[in-house]
C-alpha positions in Angstrom: 108.8 130.8 162.0 107.5 127.5 163.2 103.9 128.7 162.4 104.9 129.0 158.7 106.0 125.4 158.4 102.5 123.9 158.2 101.1 126.4 155.6 104.2 126.0 153.4 104.0 122.2 153.7 100.3 122.2 152.8 101.0 124.5 149.8 103.7 122.2 148.6 101.5 119.2 148.8 98.7 121.1 147.0 101.1 122.0 144.1 102.3 118.4 143.8 98.8 117.1 143.7 97.8 119.7 141.2 100.7 118.9 139.0 99.9 115.2 139.1 96.2 115.9 138.1 97.2 118.2 135.3 99.6 115.6 134.0 96.9 112.9 134.1 94.5 115.2 132.3 97.0 115.9 129.5 97.7 112.2 129.2 94.0 111.4 128.8 93.6 114.2 126.3 96.5 112.9 124.2 94.9 109.4 124.3 91.6 110.8 123.2 93.2 112.7 120.3 95.0 109.5 119.3 91.6 107.7 119.2 90.0 110.5 117.2 92.8 110.5 114.6 92.6 106.7 114.2 88.8 106.8 113.7 89.1 109.6 111.2 91.6 107.7 109.1 89.3 104.6 109.4 86.5 106.5 107.8 88.5 108.2 105.1 91.2 105.8 103.9 90.2 102.4 102.3 91.9 99.4 103.7 92.8 98.1 100.2 95.1 101.1 99.6 96.4 102.1 103.1 97.8 100.4 106.1 97.9 102.4 109.3 100.2 101.7 112.3 100.4 103.5 115.6 103.1 104.2 118.2 105.9 103.0 115.9 109.2 102.9 117.8 112.4 103.0 115.8 116.0 103.4 116.4 117.2 106.9 115.7 120.7 108.2 115.0 121.0 109.7 118.5 118.0 108.3 120.4 114.9 106.1 119.8 112.0 107.8 118.1 108.3 107.1 118.4 106.0 108.0 115.4 102.5 108.6 116.6 100.8 107.3 113.4 102.3 105.8 110.3 100.4 105.3 107.0 101.9 103.0 104.4 100.5 103.3 100.9 101.5 103.0 97.2 101.3 106.8 97.1 104.0 107.2 99.7 104.6 106.7 103.4 103.2 109.3 105.8 104.7 109.8 109.3 102.1 111.7 111.4 102.9 113.6 114.5 99.9 114.8 116.6 99.9 117.9 118.8 97.3 118.0 121.6 95.7 121.2 122.9 94.3 124.4 121.4 95.1 128.1 121.2 96.7 130.4 118.7 99.9 129.0 117.2 102.7 131.4 116.2 105.9 130.4 114.5 107.7 129.9 111.2 109.1 126.7 109.8 112.7 127.7 110.6 112.1 129.0 114.1 113.6 127.0 116.9 110.5 127.6 119.1 106.8 128.2 118.4 104.4 129.9 120.8 100.9 128.7 121.9 98.7 131.6 123.1 95.4 131.5 124.9 93.4 134.1 126.9 95.2 133.2 130.1 98.6 132.1 129.1 101.4 132.0 126.6 103.7 129.0 126.2 106.8 128.4 124.0 107.5 124.9 122.8 110.1 123.4 120.5 109.3 123.5 116.8 107.8 120.1 116.2 108.7 120.2 112.5 112.3 119.4 113.5 111.2 116.4 115.4 109.1 115.3 112.4 112.2 115.5 110.2 114.2 113.4 112.7 111.5 110.7 112.7 111.4 110.6 108.9 115.1 110.2 108.7 115.0 107.3 111.1 112.2 105.8 109.0 114.3 106.3 105.8 117.2 104.5 107.4 115.1 101.5 108.4 113.3 101.1 105.0 116.2 102.1 102.8 113.9 104.2 100.6 114.5 107.4 98.8 113.5 110.4 100.8 111.1 111.5 98.1 108.8 108.6 99.0 108.5 109.7 102.6 106.2 112.5 104.0 105.7 113.9 107.4 102.5 115.5 108.6 102.0 117.6 111.7 98.4 117.6 112.8 96.9 119.8 115.6 94.0 117.8 117.1 92.6 120.7 119.2 91.0 123.9 118.3 93.8 126.0 117.0 94.4 129.1 114.9 97.6 129.8 113.0 98.9 133.3 113.2 100.9 133.0 109.9 100.8 130.6 106.9 102.5 127.3 107.5 103.5 124.5 105.1 100.8 122.3 103.6 101.9 119.4 105.8 100.9 121.3 108.9 97.2 120.9 109.3 94.2 120.7 111.6 92.5 117.4 112.2 90.0 117.7 109.4 92.7 118.4 106.9 94.7 115.2 107.6 92.9 112.8 105.3 92.8 115.5 102.6 96.6 115.9 102.7 97.1 112.1 102.5 94.6 111.5 99.7 95.9 114.5 97.8 99.0 112.4 97.1 97.6 110.1 94.4 100.6 109.4 92.2 101.7 105.7 92.4 105.2 105.6 93.8 105.5 102.2 95.4 104.4 98.8 94.0 101.3 97.4 95.8 103.1 94.1 96.1 105.9 95.9 98.1 103.6 97.3 100.7 103.5 94.1 102.9 107.3 93.9 102.7 107.7 97.5 103.9 105.2 96.9 106.8 107.2 93.8 107.7 110.4 95.8 107.9 108.8 98.3 110.2 107.5 95.6 112.5 110.9 94.0 112.6 112.6 97.3 113.4 110.7 98.0 116.7 109.9 96.1 119.9 107.0 93.7 119.3 105.3 94.7 122.5 104.8 98.2 121.3 103.2 97.2 118.0 99.6 98.2 117.4 98.1 97.9 114.0 94.8 99.3 113.0 92.8 97.1 110.7 90.6 99.3 108.5 87.2 98.6 107.3 86.6 99.7 103.7 85.7 103.3 103.6 82.4 104.3 102.0 82.9 106.0 98.7 
């Protein structure tokens, strides 16, 4: 029995170290995807019409929320949630859980559309705007395939700017945009604020 103690201990240590490494890899991948999304929006959205914010923390009805990316424009406000990783995505808008499948594994995860809706509701409460002016977008940054049709606001990375620029009806006065940005800044901890200053996009 005593001879099994050391192998079990070594195996436990190995599992702990492996878990830490996998967590670090996933965190780095998420940061890299955040960078890619920011750069993509820099290239596609002109600064004169769009203001982009990242890691927007707001007070929710039950708990604080963090919006990965937020685009404020005269054509509406877009709350963007990014999903890291690849695989085949299975699920319907009303399903409680979706499934990510790869050659080696299958993993169920909570339907992110519900979280997107919660974030948009928190944003609506902060800004006091009509819900029709708010949009949420779910973007998969990795190489994914969708097993079934999903709503137009669920997209791969290259479809993100297309979705935003596809909304071209003026809904908000340009003069009101700085006011809305100011409200968002005031509603979250200053230490978490990170704004991306765009360069004019080539047209």
